[in-house]
C-alpha positions in Angstrom: 89.9 69.2 108.1 90.6 69.1 111.8 94.0 70.3 113.3 96.1 67.5 114.2 98.8 67.7 116.9 101.2 65.0 117.7 103.7 65.4 120.7 106.1 63.0 121.2 110.1 63.5 122.1 113.6 61.7 123.0 113.9 60.4 126.1 117.2 62.4 126.7 115.1 65.6 126.7 113.4 65.2 129.7 114.8 66.9 133.0 114.4 65.9 136.8 111.7 68.8 137.2 108.8 67.0 135.3 106.1 64.7 136.7 105.1 61.4 135.6 103.5 59.4 138.3 100.0 59.7 140.0 98.5 58.0 143.0 96.3 56.1 140.6 99.1 54.7 138.6 101.2 53.7 141.9 98.1 52.2 143.6 97.4 49.9 140.7 101.4 48.5 140.6 101.2 48.1 144.4 98.2 46.1 144.9 97.4 42.5 144.2 95.4 40.1 142.7 94.1 36.7 144.3 96.2 34.4 142.6 98.1 31.1 142.9 97.5 27.5 142.8 94.1 26.5 142.8 93.7 25.1 146.4 95.3 28.6 147.7 92.4 30.6 145.4 89.5 27.9 146.2 90.4 28.8 150.0 90.3 32.4 149.4 93.8 32.7 149.9 93.3 32.2 153.8 96.5 29.7 154.4 99.1 31.8 156.0 99.0 29.5 159.2 97.9 26.0 157.6 100.9 26.2 155.3 101.6 23.5 153.0 100.9 24.9 149.3 103.6 26.5 147.2 101.8 30.1 146.9 102.0 30.6 150.7 105.2 31.5 150.4 104.3 34.9 148.5 102.0 35.9 151.9 103.4 33.9 154.7 106.8 32.1 154.1 106.9 30.1 156.9 103.8 28.1 155.1 106.3 26.3 153.3 108.1 24.7 156.5 105.1 22.6 156.8 106.3 20.5 153.9 107.7 17.1 154.7 107.8 15.9 150.9 109.0 17.6 147.7 106.2 19.2 145.8 106.3 20.7 142.0 103.1 22.5 140.5 101.7 24.4 137.7 98.4 26.5 137.3 96.6 27.6 134.1 93.3 29.8 134.1 90.6 31.1 132.2 89.0 34.2 132.7 86.2 36.5 131.7 86.2 40.4 132.5 83.2 42.3 132.1 82.6 46.2 132.7 79.2 48.0 132.8 79.4 51.8 133.0 76.2 53.6 133.5 76.5 57.6 133.0 73.7 59.8 133.2 71.4 57.0 132.3 73.2 56.0 129.4 75.4 52.4 129.8 78.2 50.4 128.0 79.6 47.2 128.3 83.1 45.4 127.7 84.2 41.9 127.9 87.6 40.8 127.7 88.2 36.7 127.7 91.9 35.6 128.2 93.8 32.5 128.6 96.4 32.9 131.4 99.5 31.3 133.0 99.5 31.6 136.5 102.1 29.7 138.3 105.0 26.9 138.4 107.1 26.3 141.4 108.6 23.8 143.7 109.7 23.5 146.9 112.5 20.8 148.1 111.9 19.2 151.4 115.2 18.3 153.7 114.6 16.2 156.8 116.9 16.4 159.5 116.3 14.2 161.8 115.0 13.9 165.6 118.4 14.4 166.9 117.9 18.0 167.3 115.1 20.4 167.7 115.7 21.6 163.8 113.2 18.6 162.0 113.3 20.2 158.2 115.0 23.0 156.1 113.0 23.7 152.8 113.6 25.6 150.0 111.0 26.6 147.5 110.5 28.5 144.1 107.4 29.9 142.9 106.6 31.9 139.9 103.2 33.6 140.0 101.3 36.3 137.8 100.6 38.3 141.2 98.4 41.3 138.9 96.5 41.2 135.4 95.8 44.6 134.0 93.7 43.5 131.1 90.4 45.4 131.3 88.5 47.7 128.4 86.2 50.2 129.5 84.3 53.2 127.6 81.4 55.3 128.9 79.3 58.1 127.0 76.6 61.0 127.3 75.5 64.6 127.9 77.5 66.5 130.2 75.6 67.1 133.8 76.2 70.7 133.7 76.4 73.5 130.8 80.2 74.6 130.6 81.7 71.7 132.0 84.7 70.8 129.6 88.2 69.1 130.0 89.7 72.1 128.4 89.1 73.9 131.6 91.6 71.4 133.1 93.8 72.2 130.2 93.5 75.6 130.9 94.4 75.2 134.4 97.3 73.6 133.7 98.6 76.4 131.3 98.0 78.9 133.9 101.0 81.6 133.8 102.4 80.1 131.2 103.2 82.7 128.7 101.8 81.9 124.9 105.2 82.4 123.4 106.7 79.4 125.7 103.9 77.1 124.8 103.8 77.6 121.3 107.6 77.1 121.1 108.6 74.5 118.5 110.3 72.4 121.3 108.0 73.4 124.2 107.7 69.8 125.6 111.3 70.0 126.4 110.6 72.5 128.6 110.6 71.1 132.3 107.9 73.9 133.4 105.4 73.1 131.2 102.7 70.3 131.0 101.9 68.3 128.1 98.1 69.0 128.5 98.8 72.7 128.4 101.3 72.7 125.1 98.5 70.4 123.4 95.6 72.6 124.4 97.5 75.6 123.2 98.4 74.1 119.8 95.2 72.4 119.0 93.2 75.9 119.6 91.9 74.5 123.0 92.7 77.5 124.9 91.5 80.9 124.6 93.1 84.0 125.6 96.7 83.7 127.3 95.9 87.4 128.5 97.5 89.0 131.9 95.6 89.4 135.0 95.8 92.0 138.1 98.9 89.8 139.0 100.4 89.9 135.9 99.9 86.4 135.3 98.7 84.7 132.1 95.4 83.3 132.3 93.2 81.2 130.1 89.8 80.1 129.4 88.3 77.2 127.7 86.9 78.0 123.9 84.4 75.8 123.5 80.4 77.1 124.2 79.8 77.3 127.9 76.0 78.1 127.8 75.5 74.6 126.1 75.6 71.1 127.4 78.4 69.4 125.7 78.6 65.3 125.1 81.5 63.2 125.8 83.1 59.9 124.4 85.6 57.7 126.7 87.0 54.7 125.5 90.4 52.7 127.2 92.2 49.9 126.7 94.4 48.2 129.4 96.9 45.3 129.2 100.0 43.9 130.6 100.5 42.1 134.4 103.1 42.1 137.0 105.0 38.8 137.3 106.4 37.7 140.6 109.5 35.3 141.3 109.7 34.3 144.8 112.6 32.3 146.3 112.2 31.0 150.0 114.3 29.0 152.5 112.3 28.0 155.9 112.8 25.7 159.0 110.6 23.5 161.1 111.3 23.6 164.5 110.1 20.5 166.4 107.1 20.4 164.3 105.8 23.2 166.5 107.4 26.3 165.4 108.1 27.1 161.7 110.1 30.2 160.4 110.5 31.5 156.9 112.1 33.8 154.6 111.2 34.6 150.9 113.2 37.3 148.5 110.3 38.4 145.7 111.5 39.5 142.4 108.8 41.7 140.3 108.6 42.5 136.5 106.0 45.4 135.7 104.5 45.7 132.0 101.8 47.9 132.0 100.3 49.4 128.7 97.2 51.8 128.3 95.6 53.5 125.3 92.7 56.1 126.0 90.9 58.0 123.6 88.2 60.9 124.7 86.1 62.8 122.9 84.1 66.2 123.3 81.3 67.3 121.1 79.3 70.4 120.9 77.9 70.6 117.7 78.4 68.8 114.3 81.3 70.6 113.3 82.6 71.8 116.8 84.7 69.6 119.4 87.8 67.8 119.7 89.4 64.3 120.5 92.7 63.7 122.6 94.6 59.8 121.9 97.1 59.1 125.2 99.4 56.0 124.9 101.2 54.9 128.2 103.3 52.6 129.3 105.0 52.0 132.9 107.8 49.0 133.0 110.5 48.2 135.1 111.4 45.7 138.3 111.3 45.4 141.9 111.9 43.2 144.9 110.8 42.6 148.6 111.4 40.6 151.5 109.1 38.5 153.3 109.4 37.4 157.2 107.4 34.8 158.6 106.4 32.7 161.4 103.8 29.7 162.0 103.3 28.8 165.6 101.6 25.6 167.8 101.2 27.1 171.2 99.7 24.0 172.7 101.3 21.0 171.8 98.4 18.8 172.0 96.2 21.3 170.1 95.7 21.6 166.0 95.7 25.5 166.3 98.6 27.6 164.4 98.9 31.2 164.8 100.8 32.9 161.9 102.7 36.2 161.4 104.7 37.7 158.4 105.5 41.2 157.5 106.5 42.2 153.9 108.9 45.1 153.2 108.0 47.4 150.7 108.5 46.4 147.0 111.5 48.9 146.0 110.5 49.5 142.1 112.6 51.1 139.5 110.2 51.8 136.9 110.1 53.7 133.3 107.1 55.8 132.5 106.8 56.3 128.5 103.8 58.6 127.1 102.7 59.9 123.7 99.8 62.0 122.9 97.5 63.2 120.0 95.0 65.8 119.5 92.9 66.5 117.0 90.6 69.5 116.9 87.6 71.5 114.9 88.8 74.6 116.5 89.6 78.0 114.4 91.6 80.7 115.1 90.8 84.3 114.0 93.8 86.2 112.9 94.7 89.6 112.7 96.0 92.1 110.2 99.6 90.7 110.8 98.3 87.3 110.4 98.9 86.0 114.0 96.5 84.2 116.3 94.0 87.0 117.9 91.3 84.9 119.7 90.2 81.0 119.0 86.5 80.2 118.7 84.5 77.0 117.7 83.2 76.9 114.2 80.0 78.8 113.0 78.2 78.8 110.0 79.1 81.8 108.0 82.1 82.5 110.0 84.4 81.4 106.8 85.6 85.1 106.0 86.6 85.7 109.8 87.9 82.6 110.8 90.7 80.6 109.3 91.2 76.3 110.3 94.4 75.8 111.9 97.0 74.2 109.7 98.6 70.7 110.0 101.3 70.1 112.6 103.1 67.2 113.5 106.0 66.4 115.7 106.2 63.0 115.0 109.5 63.2 113.2 111.8 63.2 116.5 111.2 59.7 116.6 110.6 58.7 120.1 108.4 59.0 123.1 108.7 61.0 126.3 110.0 59.0 128.8 110.7 59.6 132.6 112.5 57.1 135.0 111.4 57.1 138.9 111.4 55.0 141.9 108.5 53.8 143.9 108.2 52.2 147.1 105.0 50.3 147.8 103.6 50.1 151.3 104.6 47.6 154.4 102.1 44.8 154.7 101.3 43.1 158.0 99.8 39.7 158.0 98.5 37.9 161.0 96.8 34.2 160.4 95.1 31.4 162.6 94.5 27.7 161.2 92.8 25.1 162.6 92.4 21.5 161.4 89.7 19.3 162.7 90.7 15.3 162.5 92.2 14.8 159.0 88.5 16.0 157.5 88.7 19.8 157.9 91.0 22.5 157.8 89.8 26.3 158.5 91.4 29.1 157.9 91.3 33.2 158.6 93.8 36.2 158.1 93.9 39.8 158.6 96.4 41.7 156.3 97.2 45.7 156.8 98.9 48.1 154.3 98.9 51.7 154.3 98.5 53.4 150.2 99.2 56.9 151.8 102.4 55.6 153.1 103.7 55.1 149.7 107.0 57.0 148.5 108.5 58.4 145.0 111.5 59.5 143.9 112.8 60.7 140.8 116.1 58.8 138.9 118.5 60.5 141.0 117.0 59.8 144.2 115.3 63.0 145.1 111.8 62.8 147.0 108.7 63.7 144.5 107.2 66.1 146.9 104.2 66.6 144.7 103.4 62.9 144.4 104.1 62.5 148.0 101.5 65.1 149.1 98.9 64.4 147.1 99.2 60.3 147.9 99.2 61.0 151.7 96.3 63.4 151.4 94.0 61.4 149.3 95.3 57.4 149.9 94.1 55.3 152.8 95.2 52.2 154.5 93.7 48.5 153.3 92.2 46.2 155.4 92.0 42.6 154.0 89.9 39.7 155.4 90.1 36.2 154.4 88.4 33.1 155.0 88.8 29.6 153.8 87.9 26.1 154.7 88.4 22.7 153.3 86.8 19.6 153.7 87.7 16.4 152.6 84.8 13.6 151.8 87.4 11.0 151.3 91.1 10.9 152.0 91.7 11.4 148.1 88.8 13.9 147.4 88.2 17.5 148.9 85.8 20.4 148.5 86.8 24.1 149.2 85.2 27.5 149.6 86.6 30.9 150.3 85.9 34.5 150.9 88.3 38.0 150.6 87.7 41.2 151.1 89.3 44.3 150.9 88.5 48.1 151.7 88.9 50.8 149.7 92.4 52.4 149.1 91.1 56.1 147.9 89.2 58.7 149.9 85.9 59.2 148.9 86.9 62.8 147.5 90.0 61.9 145.8 91.0 63.1 142.5 93.7 62.7 139.9 96.0 65.8 140.8 98.3 66.4 138.0 101.1 69.1 138.5 101.4 72.2 136.1 104.9 70.5 134.7 103.1 67.0 134.3 103.8 65.2 131.2 100.8 63.3 132.1 97.7 63.6 129.1 95.2 61.2 130.1 92.7 62.9 132.8 90.8 60.1 133.5 91.0 58.2 136.9 88.9 55.7 138.7 87.9 55.8 142.8 87.7 51.8 143.3 85.4 50.7 146.1 85.9 47.6 148.3 86.8 44.4 146.3 85.1 41.5 147.2 86.0 37.5 145.9 84.0 34.7 146.2 86.1 31.5 145.5 85.3 27.8 145.9 87.0 24.5 144.4 87.6 20.6 144.8 90.9 18.9 144.7 91.8 14.9 144.2 95.0 13.4 145.8 96.5 10.3 144.4 99.6 8.6 145.7 101.7 10.9 144.0 100.0 13.0 141.3 97.3 15.4 142.3 94.6 18.0 140.5 92.9 21.2 141.7 90.4 23.4 140.3 89.0 26.5 141.3 86.4 29.0 140.7 86.8 32.7 141.6 84.3 35.2 141.0 85.8 39.2 141.6 83.4 42.0 141.8 84.1 45.8 142.8 82.4 49.1 141.8 84.1 52.4 140.7 83.4 56.1 140.4 85.1 57.0 137.1 85.8 60.4 136.0 87.1 61.1 132.6 88.5 64.5 133.7 88.5 66.8 136.7 86.8 70.0 136.9 88.1 72.4 139.3 88.7 75.9 140.2 91.9 76.7 137.6 93.2 79.1 140.5 93.5 75.7 142.2 96.4 73.9 140.8 98.7 74.7 143.3 97.0 73.8 146.3 98.3 71.4 148.5 95.2 71.1 150.5 94.2 68.4 148.1 90.6 67.6 149.7 89.9 71.3 149.7 86.3 71.9 148.3 87.5 74.0 145.7 89.4 70.8 144.4 86.0 68.9 143.9 84.6 67.8 140.6 81.7 69.1 139.0 81.2 66.3 136.7 79.1 63.5 137.7 80.7 60.0 138.4 80.1 57.1 135.8 79.3 54.1 138.0 81.4 51.4 136.9 80.4 47.5 138.0 83.5 45.6 137.1 83.0 41.6 137.5 85.5 39.1 136.6 85.0 34.9 136.5 88.2 32.7 136.4 88.1 28.9 136.3 91.7 27.7 137.4 93.3 24.3 136.9 96.4 23.1 139.0 98.4 20.1 138.2 101.2 18.8 140.7 103.4 15.9 142.0 104.7 15.1 145.3 107.3 12.9 146.2 
């Protein structure tokens, strides 16, 4: 029988000293998908200077100033998300299909007249699904080196903690202990608890260190970020446009991960983690569009977005089940732990079943996240009444993200880790629209973003972290290829778009580093580099979008 340890706790038991956020969670929340109306997506999102589309209020708010009539539109989509992973020659594939309601919005345009330089005052609202987290991923295979094991990371986190503290009934309330270390000790995943020359407790992995172990990983992510934009924009002399947008955000992210290590048919363990991040935030966007030459159709756009100021709650629970055995001394106390071996029944006793689920609630932690500032510059050009071209550049530095606890105190560890391992992201967008006849148009676009991660980045968990999911992925550059078409009647219009999203990532189920390097704030030090071979993951998403609208 496996020893099963389940840890949950009341939200009120958590002190501000515990850590509940990583750079990888923050980047996932701060990043955005290419979403919006089918026309906006069909042109690769490169409409910041062209304007005239509801979705532009979330990129360059001045784009709503282009409107000279009212507009109401809604967008739906169907997506297929496939994830192919390959580790040491072993491949796994997952697919997720899903319908989505992507946006609904309106613009009310108010003409002022030709008596002043102010020609139009426009108001807009847009709901948009700015981020989708839906993704299933799995991998498995034999590890690339003998002795590699997630239990070394567990031992790393337990470094310096005494066995009596790790084994206390309510040890998970101790703000100086991390949950991985508690799970590891209670699940017989740590060997020792002995004092070194510095009178500090050290631990080691009890799994066979001269054998190649196999690992299996599976995760399911779901949820998304809903964005609500409120826009006010102005048209001056049909040459200068100014816009202002307040954005409200609602976050709902869920993840369940399952990790297993196998050494012999009767030796190994599995770890389940259930995590959720939910909360809300807001930002402010300012934008302008100018036609520098009255006789030229060239438009130049510029916009700046403040950080999104989030108040979030991280909720987690975990369970470990192990086939590890405890050797007892004459007083019935644990003397050492060991993997199961045939013939050892006389000297090894299987651990007793322990459970803490009767406490009745998950571990919760409230914190604040400030995402990066965003700077956007764009160009728009029209040729006659048949061709529109758009180009954009956007900059946001993910290394500047800020974390604070519920009381407003800076979370130094997370800030330092992000500053060292996150990078600035450069996004380029190109788009074109060609009208075959006044009623029908064809569109195409391309969208490219650089990576937000240093190539040596890793998921750094401080010793008092409540994180039990050790997996992380360093996402490479992201590409979006789009095309679409549209119909414009006297009032009614319909647009369709296809988007192909592709990116690769290097995935690691855990981080194998030196157990003495846990408090090293030099996060890119060679001592911290992962010895586990990367799982190469290819992500592909196909999405078909339909927008229906009325202009009047």
